[in-house]
Each structure stands twice: as structure tokens, then as C-alpha cells.
Wavefront OBJ file of the C-alpha trace (Angstrom):
o trace
v 10.137 20.798 19.318
v 8.386 22.141 16.244
v 6.373 20.277 13.613
v 3.965 18.343 15.834
v 0.790 20.129 14.692
v -1.005 19.683 11.362
v -3.700 22.014 10.050
v -4.718 25.667 10.289
v -8.448 25.183 10.867
v -8.914 21.668 12.204
v -5.648 21.463 14.126
v -4.187 18.149 15.249
v -1.255 18.049 17.677
v 0.180 14.598 18.412
v 2.494 13.508 21.204
v 4.154 10.368 22.595
v 6.896 7.911 21.650
v 7.005 4.296 20.532
v 7.996 2.849 23.911
v 6.717 5.591 26.209
v 3.690 5.304 28.474
v 1.163 6.515 25.907
v 0.505 8.349 22.666
v -2.270 10.794 21.939
v -3.542 13.954 20.308
v -5.248 17.251 20.993
v -7.680 18.525 18.341
v -8.746 22.127 17.919
v -11.966 23.349 16.246
v -14.022 20.173 16.475
v -17.520 21.497 15.640
v -19.797 21.648 18.674
v -22.718 19.208 19.050
v -21.025 16.399 17.102
v -22.176 13.041 18.469
v -18.894 11.282 19.163
v -17.761 8.542 21.563
v -14.816 6.145 21.838
v -16.941 3.627 19.931
v -16.791 5.894 16.861
v -13.001 6.133 17.036
v -12.019 2.584 18.028
v -12.787 0.746 14.739
v -10.127 2.641 12.785
v -7.571 2.142 15.576
v -8.358 -1.568 15.539
v -7.732 -1.682 11.783
v -4.323 -0.024 12.364
v -3.239 -1.991 15.430
v -0.251 -4.381 15.324
v -0.430 -8.141 15.636
v -3.279 -8.559 13.142
v -1.707 -11.415 11.191
v 1.521 -13.315 10.627
v 2.688 -10.733 8.061
v 2.649 -7.828 10.535
v 4.672 -7.031 13.639
v 3.886 -9.377 16.560
v 3.760 -6.452 19.014
v 0.543 -7.041 20.969
v -1.276 -3.759 21.580
v -5.030 -3.361 22.060
v -4.833 0.374 21.258
v -7.882 1.291 23.339
v -8.705 4.979 22.985
v -9.898 7.221 25.817
v -11.444 10.656 25.244
v -10.095 12.959 27.948
v -11.688 16.318 27.160
v -13.916 18.265 24.784
v -16.815 15.774 24.926
v -19.626 15.465 27.453
v -22.201 12.671 27.418
v -21.137 11.750 23.877
v -21.535 15.280 22.467
v -18.653 17.581 21.492
v -18.494 20.914 23.284
v -16.544 22.845 20.642
v -13.538 22.868 22.994
v -10.111 21.249 22.508
v -10.605 17.491 22.319
v -7.888 15.286 23.775
v -7.547 11.524 23.253
v -4.994 9.094 24.660
v -3.976 5.490 23.923
v -1.752 3.685 26.439
v 1.210 1.613 25.293
v 0.877 -1.816 26.891
v 3.461 -4.055 25.188
v 6.656 -2.004 25.247
v 9.891 -3.963 24.963
v 12.719 -1.435 25.271
v 15.135 -4.304 26.032
v 15.090 -5.075 22.297
v 17.008 -1.838 21.787
v 19.083 -1.474 24.961
v 22.284 -3.246 23.942
v 25.760 -1.955 23.235
v 25.604 -2.571 19.487
v 22.258 -0.820 19.003
v 23.469 2.099 21.152
v 26.674 2.510 19.156
v 25.375 2.124 15.604
v 22.509 3.950 13.835
v 20.216 1.701 11.842
v 20.674 2.220 8.063
v 17.917 4.396 6.500
v 16.243 4.903 9.877
v 15.912 8.203 11.780
v 18.456 7.270 14.476
v 21.328 9.289 12.989
v 19.325 12.311 11.833
v 17.481 12.634 15.155
v 20.734 12.428 17.099
v 22.347 14.985 14.772
v 19.437 17.427 15.115
v 18.748 17.256 18.859
v 21.937 15.821 20.341
v 19.863 13.028 21.872
v 17.443 10.364 20.697
v 14.933 7.963 22.182
v 16.897 5.031 23.573
v 14.307 2.527 22.372
v 12.398 2.261 19.112
v 12.037 5.147 16.714
v 10.687 7.676 19.222
v 8.640 10.318 17.386
v 9.663 8.862 14.007
v 8.039 5.532 14.860
v 4.772 4.625 13.150
v 3.367 4.243 16.681
v 2.850 8.033 16.527
v 0.234 7.508 13.808
v -2.228 6.125 16.379
v -2.967 9.746 17.287
v -3.538 10.680 13.647
v -5.952 7.796 13.172
v -7.919 8.868 16.251
v -8.131 12.477 15.031
v -9.061 11.278 11.543
v -11.902 9.173 12.935
v -13.401 12.244 14.632
v -13.130 14.206 11.375
v -14.742 11.360 9.436
v -17.645 11.144 11.877
v -18.394 14.828 11.356
v -17.969 14.719 7.574
v -20.237 11.705 7.161
v -22.971 13.134 9.397
v -22.864 16.619 7.905
v -21.881 16.090 4.245
v -21.939 12.354 3.481
v -18.216 12.378 2.672
v -16.741 8.893 2.229
v -13.044 7.977 2.337
v -11.768 4.546 1.295
v -8.177 3.368 0.856
v -6.819 -0.004 -0.268
v -3.576 -1.735 -1.164
v -2.904 -1.227 -4.871
v 0.559 -2.807 -5.131
v 3.161 -4.736 -3.161
v 6.585 -4.932 -4.762
v 5.967 -5.673 -8.430
v 2.468 -7.105 -7.889
v -0.106 -4.545 -9.040
v -3.885 -4.507 -8.641
v -4.101 -2.468 -11.857
v -1.381 -3.859 -14.156
v -0.762 -2.021 -17.443
v -2.471 -3.252 -20.603
v -1.871 -2.302 -24.255
v -5.119 -0.304 -24.265
v -4.611 1.279 -20.829
v -0.916 1.612 -19.877
v -2.084 3.280 -16.656
v -5.420 2.751 -14.880
v -6.474 6.430 -14.946
v -7.373 6.109 -18.642
v -9.622 3.100 -17.987
v -13.306 3.876 -17.223
v -13.484 0.635 -15.226
v -10.889 2.031 -12.804
v -13.062 5.066 -12.116
v -16.134 2.877 -11.727
v -14.152 0.841 -9.203
v -13.317 4.016 -7.240
v -16.974 5.077 -7.290
v -18.104 1.848 -5.644
v -15.323 0.499 -3.407
v -16.182 0.388 0.317
v -14.215 -0.321 3.479
v -16.374 -3.363 4.101
v -15.225 -4.774 0.761
v -11.582 -3.891 1.400
v -11.594 -5.611 4.797
v -12.880 -8.832 3.276
v -9.397 -9.225 1.792
v -7.311 -9.386 4.938
v -4.485 -9.409 5.705
v -3.280 -7.170 2.846
v -6.538 -5.303 2.044
v -6.178 -5.636 -1.711
v -9.738 -6.122 -3.047
v -9.035 -8.875 -5.593
v -8.518 -12.389 -4.249
v -5.935 -13.789 -6.674
v -3.733 -10.696 -6.471
v -4.209 -10.493 -2.700
v -2.977 -14.083 -2.328
v 0.144 -13.326 -4.367
v 0.857 -10.289 -2.187
v 0.605 -12.380 0.982
v 3.054 -14.901 -0.473
v 5.498 -12.153 -1.411
v 5.413 -10.470 2.014
v 5.755 -13.857 3.755
v 8.815 -14.654 1.629
v 10.484 -11.366 2.571
v 9.641 -11.872 6.237
v 11.160 -15.366 6.277
v 14.372 -13.921 4.815
v 14.517 -11.165 7.469
v 13.910 -8.634 4.748
v 11.201 -6.100 3.875
v 9.228 -4.833 0.869
v 7.256 -1.706 -0.045
v 4.143 -0.921 -2.071
v 1.393 1.614 -2.744
v -1.939 2.635 -1.235
v -4.670 4.169 -3.388
v -7.305 6.346 -1.715
v -10.558 7.936 -2.895
v -12.536 10.739 -1.228
v -16.147 10.942 -2.414
v -18.777 13.687 -1.990
v -16.480 16.504 -0.865
v -18.339 19.784 -1.482
v -17.182 22.219 -4.163
v -14.912 25.059 -3.068
v -12.514 23.465 -0.574
v -8.868 24.451 -0.787
v -7.047 27.716 -1.439
v -5.795 28.959 -4.821
v -2.086 29.475 -4.075
v 0.099 27.851 -1.427
v -2.658 25.851 0.257
v -4.113 24.121 -2.772
v -5.960 21.045 -1.555
v -3.717 18.689 -3.512
v -0.676 20.394 -1.950
v -2.142 19.908 1.517
v -2.903 16.269 0.744
v 0.670 15.790 -0.456
v 1.930 17.369 2.774
v -0.339 15.106 4.814
v 0.575 11.889 3.024
v 4.315 12.493 2.877
v 4.312 13.183 6.624
v 3.338 9.534 7.214
v 6.371 7.412 8.175
v 7.955 5.421 5.306
v 6.216 7.357 2.497
v 8.253 8.135 -0.610
v 5.818 9.327 -3.284
v 2.442 10.965 -3.881
v 0.455 11.033 -7.128
v -2.972 12.664 -7.446
v -5.481 12.294 -10.286
v -3.736 11.452 -13.539
v -0.354 12.010 -11.872
v 2.602 11.256 -14.124
v 0.226 10.044 -16.834
v -0.597 13.718 -17.423
v 2.938 14.149 -18.791
v 2.317 11.688 -21.621
v -1.155 12.453 -23.027
v -2.419 15.486 -24.989
v -4.610 18.181 -23.471
v -7.475 17.250 -25.778
v -7.719 13.951 -23.896
v -6.634 15.134 -20.459
v -9.146 17.999 -20.176
v -12.267 17.046 -18.191
v -15.448 18.244 -20.017
v -18.157 19.773 -17.823
v -21.651 18.272 -17.871
v -24.868 19.132 -16.046
v -25.798 17.305 -12.828
v -29.490 17.697 -13.678
v -31.243 14.339 -13.473
v -28.308 12.586 -11.787
v -28.966 10.620 -8.603
v -27.851 12.030 -5.269
v -25.434 9.605 -3.516
v -27.220 7.870 -0.597
v -24.779 9.160 2.035
v -25.282 12.729 0.770
v -29.078 12.398 0.649
v -29.251 11.729 4.393
v -26.538 14.209 5.406
v -27.327 17.239 7.506
v -26.123 19.790 4.954
v -28.259 18.329 2.160
v -31.337 18.061 4.368
v -30.863 21.692 5.393
v -30.755 22.947 1.825
v -27.040 22.835 0.980
v -27.291 22.665 -2.802
v -25.430 20.296 -5.065
v -23.231 21.847 -7.766
v -24.944 22.357 -11.112
v -21.944 20.909 -12.965
v -19.756 17.837 -12.780
v -17.125 16.449 -15.145
v -17.476 13.685 -17.708
v -13.947 12.417 -17.020
v -11.793 12.908 -13.932
v -8.143 13.229 -14.843
v -8.035 16.228 -12.487
v -8.695 13.987 -9.500
v -11.531 16.155 -8.206
v -9.382 19.292 -7.805
v -8.872 22.170 -10.241
v -6.847 25.259 -9.409
v -6.282 23.816 -5.950
v -10.036 23.828 -5.220
v -12.447 20.890 -5.142
v -14.897 20.605 -8.051
v -17.183 17.968 -6.490
v -15.796 14.967 -8.383
v -14.088 12.123 -6.486
v -10.608 12.975 -5.228
v -8.221 10.082 -5.764
v -4.492 9.651 -5.201
v -1.755 7.059 -4.698
v 0.863 6.986 -1.929
v 4.135 5.053 -2.214
v 5.720 3.356 0.825
v 9.321 2.206 1.013
v 10.364 -1.145 2.525
v 10.690 -0.796 6.325
v 14.235 0.185 7.293
v 14.604 -2.109 10.306
v 15.397 -5.647 9.147
v 17.057 -8.642 10.785
v 19.835 -9.040 8.219
v 23.406 -7.912 8.866
v 23.874 -4.412 7.433
v 26.947 -2.230 7.174
v 26.882 0.937 9.263
v 29.196 3.092 11.360
v 29.293 4.427 14.908
v 27.712 7.813 15.610
v 31.133 9.424 16.051
v 32.368 8.061 12.721
v 35.351 6.345 14.360
v 34.376 2.748 13.646
v 32.599 0.924 10.838
v 30.773 -2.297 11.604
v 27.803 -4.579 11.047
v 24.371 -4.282 12.655
v 21.574 -6.845 12.762
v 18.673 -4.855 14.203
v 16.400 -6.364 16.833
v 12.811 -5.531 17.715
v 9.368 -6.333 16.347
v 8.738 -4.815 12.940
v 6.475 -5.144 9.927
v 8.028 -6.763 6.846
v 5.677 -4.491 4.867
v 3.865 -1.445 6.274
v 1.306 -1.117 3.469
v -1.588 -3.242 4.883
v -1.581 -1.365 8.201
v -1.079 1.995 6.473
v -4.605 1.879 4.993
v -6.366 3.540 7.988
v -3.452 5.973 8.384
v -3.864 7.214 4.809
v -7.628 7.478 5.354
v -7.031 9.420 8.573
v -4.682 11.963 7.023
v -7.101 12.389 4.100
v -9.921 13.033 6.589
v -7.865 15.497 8.639
v -6.889 17.406 5.491
v -10.447 17.693 4.140
v -11.772 18.584 7.597
v -9.125 21.293 7.889
v -10.286 22.697 4.537
v -13.930 22.593 5.689
v -13.150 24.530 8.876
v -11.152 27.115 6.945
v -13.933 27.489 4.344
v -17.023 27.559 6.600
v -15.786 28.093 10.164
v -16.517 25.680 13.047
v -19.726 27.453 14.139
v -21.331 27.159 10.686
v -20.176 23.546 10.437
v -22.040 22.755 13.657
v -25.257 23.963 12.053
v -24.873 21.438 9.231
v -25.146 18.520 11.650
v -28.560 16.863 11.185
v -29.153 16.851 14.952
v -27.928 20.435 15.628
v -30.040 22.280 18.214
v -30.512 26.053 17.923
v -30.332 28.199 21.085
v -33.764 28.697 22.639
v -35.767 31.886 22.166
v -34.068 33.520 25.184
v -30.626 32.802 23.758
v -29.777 30.499 26.645
v -27.143 27.822 26.225
v -28.321 24.293 25.633
v -27.577 21.942 28.508
v -25.850 18.772 27.344
v -27.576 15.746 28.823
v -27.033 12.034 28.208
v -28.749 10.788 25.075
v -29.663 7.110 25.383
v -29.965 6.810 21.616
v -26.250 7.530 21.053
l 1 2 3 4 5 6 7 8 9 10 11 12 13 14 15 16 17 18 19 20 21 22 23 24 25 26 27 28 29 30 31 32 33 34 35 36 37 38 39 40 41 42 43 44 45 46 47 48 49 50 51 52 53 54 55 56 57 58 59 60 61 62 63 64 65 66 67 68 69 70 71 72 73 74 75 76 77 78 79 80 81 82 83 84 85 86 87 88 89 90 91 92 93 94 95 96 97 98 99 100 101 102 103 104 105 106 107 108 109 110 111 112 113 114 115 116 117 118 119 120 121 122 123 124 125 126 127 128 129 130 131 132 133 134 135 136 137 138 139 140 141 142 143 144 145 146 147 148 149 150 151 152 153 154 155 156 157 158 159 160 161 162 163 164 165 166 167 168 169 170 171 172 173 174 175 176 177 178 179 180 181 182 183 184 185 186 187 188 189 190 191 192 193 194 195 196 197 198 199 200 201 202 203 204 205 206 207 208 209 210 211 212 213 214 215 216 217 218 219 220 221 222 223 224 225 226 227 228 229 230 231 232 233 234 235 236 237 238 239 240 241 242 243 244 245 246 247 248 249 250 251 252 253 254 255 256 257 258 259 260 261 262 263 264 265 266 267 268 269 270 271 272 273 274 275 276 277 278 279 280 281 282 283 284 285 286 287 288 289 290 291 292 293 294 295 296 297 298 299 300 301 302 303 304 305 306 307 308 309 310 311 312 313 314 315 316 317 318 319 320 321 322 323 324 325 326 327 328 329 330 331 332 333 334 335 336 337 338 339 340 341 342 343 344 345 346 347 348 349 350 351 352 353 354 355 356 357 358 359 360 361 362 363 364 365 366 367 368 369 370 371 372 373 374 375 376 377 378 379 380 381 382 383 384 385 386 387 388 389 390 391 392 393 394 395 396 397 398 399 400 401 402 403 404 405 406 407 408 409 410 411 412 413 414 415 416 417 418 419 420 421 422 423 424 425 426
């Protein structure tokens, strides 16, 4: 089965099904000497896990990650890194009935999977289930740990709309938020700690967050579902990441985001707003970085401490979204991802049998989110991290990236390999 690996430098291969024994990933080109343990990966998995509130699926999974290879005593070896998460609350009986076996769920992957392979997982969505994204979140957490330690790169996502409720509603002066300086100031300062203060929807404005909860609750009570958008910002990515033709960084980000289950749209930088404003406004003027403060996370990063220089230029505005010609320019990268309403709902829906001989009605069973957006936040962050990490590996190579870690140890004067020993400070 093709299509289970993402990336050309930092490669992530995922495996497992929704109601199988486990899900997991194998990562290639993790830089050696990265300090990484399950404790670094678990927080993002916990943010993604089901059963967080009464507006998410009640499936009760702890999603505990185990590192199986590529790490010794909390230090990466530069070898393939494998992680696994066991499924503990499978309920295949929700799917094993005559009606569910006969009829594909409308707008789900049941029909297309059966048509492509001649067989499908008998319970849940199989590989098309969002349960597969556990592996992506684990791989993204490893990438984030490296990028923070070595470059001070920060990635933050948040809920920006649910249904028609928008965190950044249009105004006469700013029909879209990208023209509003306050929007860019917001992106410069938002943190995950702030976002997580606004559970369960992770929309960082209390009044709007409350309205979103009410809307999702209403759809859930009516056995229905609703979609929304996630906005994400990547700060402190070094200049020069991305390729100028087919692997432009924004193209790779679009690929990454639209591979997430239930996604329907991707908009980077000014997005569709760019179609409506003149070039004299849309162009981002260059200004000198001389005298500008170094971001705190960059100032303590390994690359900066080892002499990796900041770019001499930045831009006064950022309609480009931090990428020009497919290559990063050092400004924040920001984008918006649209999610459809989940396909599996408890209402009666018209469908037909797989053989096309009989039309009928299906009321799907199972435990499902009435809105995937709140739990998609760490998934979007993970795919952003994997994409940027892939670009870093392709640009620098994994061996050079190891040397940017602040705690990297050079081989001794005889060229002998360093022996990895437990570090009590980890």
C-alpha cells in the first residue's frame, strides 16, 4: 500500500488502524544526540486524545507513547526511531452489524476504500480514521523538540472559526484579518499555554469560545456535526528553507495539511485576499534587522549560540506569510486550514448497498466527534513541524543539524565514538 510515508529528508511512515491493536510511526533522519524521551512526546498526544470534554468523542484512550528504537538513555542515535501507541478502548461491535456491513457511510471513505482495494477495515475508518494521526503527532513532537533546541522555532495553532462563528470577523476597515496589524501582533505573541486556557475549543477569546461551545453542543444534541478552521503560525524558521519549483515550502505545507483527515481547504499568508488588493499594498517592503531584538527562544538556541547569523533583512508587512519564491524569508509563516463537518452522524441518511442493488437508510453507530476542530490543533502543529523539519534536513543534512544542538558533543581527539550514558539531568 503506497502513500504511508511523508517527507524526503525527515521521513515519517505511519501504520495502524482505528480498531487494531496499536498505531505508530517510524522516523528517518532524526539528528543524532537529540535529547528526547516519551515525556517530550506525551504532552501533544494528550492534547489530541479523545474523551477530553463533552463536545468530543467519548472514546476513552490514554494514548501512552512508547519509544521502541533509535533512542538510548534519552539520546537519539541517528538511527530510525520507532514509536507505538496501543489502542485500549476499541469497540468494533459498533460497526459489526448487517446494516453497517451492507451500506457505505455517506461522505466517508468506506466506498472508496472498498472500490480501490476490494476490501476494507470491518470496523471504524481503518487507515482513513483520525486515529492514524496519533503517529503524526508523535513524529511532530520529536521534530518540535529538535527545532526548539537547535533554532528556537515555535509553532502554535488555535481554533479560528466554528461554523459561522469567527475569531476574526470582518470589519469595514479590515474585511479580512491579514490587513489588520493587530492580527499580526496577535500571531507574534500567541502561545500554546494561552490557547489551552480556552478549553474545550481552544479559541483564545472567551466570549467567542463560549459561543463555539454552545454551537457544537447544539449540533451534538441533534446527532449532527459542524466544521470550522484552524489557524497556525510558525515563528523563527531560518531563511532558505524550501525549494524553488515543485517543493516550495508552501506547497509542502499544503500537502501536509490536506493529508489530515476531514480537511477541505488551505490558505497561506494573504490567501484569497491577495486576489482583491493591488500589488502596491500587497508587496512586503524589506527593512533592516539591525537594532531589532532577538526572540528569546532564538537567543538560547544552539544554532544562535554557535554563531548561526540572523538575516540582515526582514519585511515591514507579511502578506507573503513568511515564504517568497517557495523559500522562507525569516518572517512568521502563517496559514489557515478548513475542516469539514465529520461524516459519521447519528441521523438517518440515504445511501445504497455496495453492489448498487438496493437503496436504503443508514443511521451510523460508533463514537465520533461532533466537530473535529478542537482536537485537530495538535495535528496541524505536528504536520507543520514535520514539514519544516523535512525542509531543514534537506537544506542542512542530519549530521550538520546535530551540530546545531546546544549540547552536541564532538568526537574526541582520537576520533572515537562517544559512548551514550544515562544523563540524570534529562
